[in-house]
N, C-alpha and C positions, 0 to 999 in steps of 0.2 A: 092376562088377568088384572097383574098390582095397576099397569100403566093405564087401563079402560080407566078403573078405579078410579086413582088420582086425576085424571081429564073430567072424570063427570065432579069430583069434589074441587076438582079448581075453577070448573063454568059455577057452579056453588054458592064459592068465594066471589067470584066476579058477581055475581048476582046479587051477593047481601052489600056488595062496593058501592051500587048501584041501587036499591035500593038504601040506603042510609044515606048518600047522595041525594036521593030525594027525599026521603021523610025527616029527615034529622037529627034521627033517635031519639023516638019521646021518651024510654025509660031511660037510657044511660045516655051521658054527654059525647057527643061527634066525636067529639079527640079521645073515652076512651072506645069507644068500638072500634075510630079507626084502628089505633093499635094494637088491637086484641085483633080484626082483621088482618092489619100488616106483620103482627105471630104467627098466626097461622099459616098466612100465606110463604115465608119464611118456613115455617113451619112444613108445607107442601113442595119447597122447592126444595129443600131439603131430602123430603122422603125422593119426590123425582133424579135426587141425584143418586142416590144411593139404589135407586131400583135401576137406573143406569150401568153404575160400578156391577152390580148385582148379575143383571143382563148377560154383560162384556163378558164375567167371571165365569159366566153359567155354558155362555158356546163356549173359550176351551177346555173349559170342564170336559165338554160334551163332545168335541175332539179330539182333546187326548184318549177319552173311554172307545169312540171310534177306532181309535190308530188299535188299543188294547184288542179292540175285540175280532182284526184283523190279523194281527200278531196273534193272537190264543188262537185261531181256527187254522191259520199256516201252520203254528205247531201242532194243534191236534191231528191233522195232518199228516204231518209230516210224523209224529211220535205213531201215530196208529201205521205208514208204511213199515215202517223200522219194523215193529211188530211183526204184522207181517215175514217180511226179507226174515228177521229172525227164525218165526216158526218155520218155515219151506228151507232155511238153509242146515238147522237141525240135524246133526246123524238119525238114523233112524236106530241104529245101533250103539248106546250106548257104553256099553264095559262087555264084559266077559261072559258074565254071569248072565246077561239080559239076552247076549246071544245064544246063549244054553238055555236060558228060557224057549228064546225064539224055535229053537231047535223042536223043544219038546212040542211043542205047540202045534210046530207043522207033522212032526208023526204022527 
C-alpha cells in the first residue's frame, strides 16, 4: 500500500516538474520551484528506500513467525501426546489406603 502511494506521489512530482518546465512558474521563480521539487524528490527517494528496507525486515520477521508457529504446533502436539501417555501409564491404585477404599467400594 505504501509503495502504491509513493508511486502515485512520484508521478505527481513528475507532473509538477513538467508543468513547471512548461509554465515557467508564475508565482515563484523557476529556480525556487525547482529546488522545492528537487527536495521533494529526494524525500520521496528516501521514503522509497525506507519502505524497501521495511519490506525486507517484515519478510524476515514473517518467516521467523512461520518457523515459530510450526515449532509451537509440534511442541503442542508432543505435549498432548506425553500427557496422554502419562495418564495411561498411571497405576490405578496408588497407595494402601486407596486400595482399601477400592475394596470397600467393590464390596
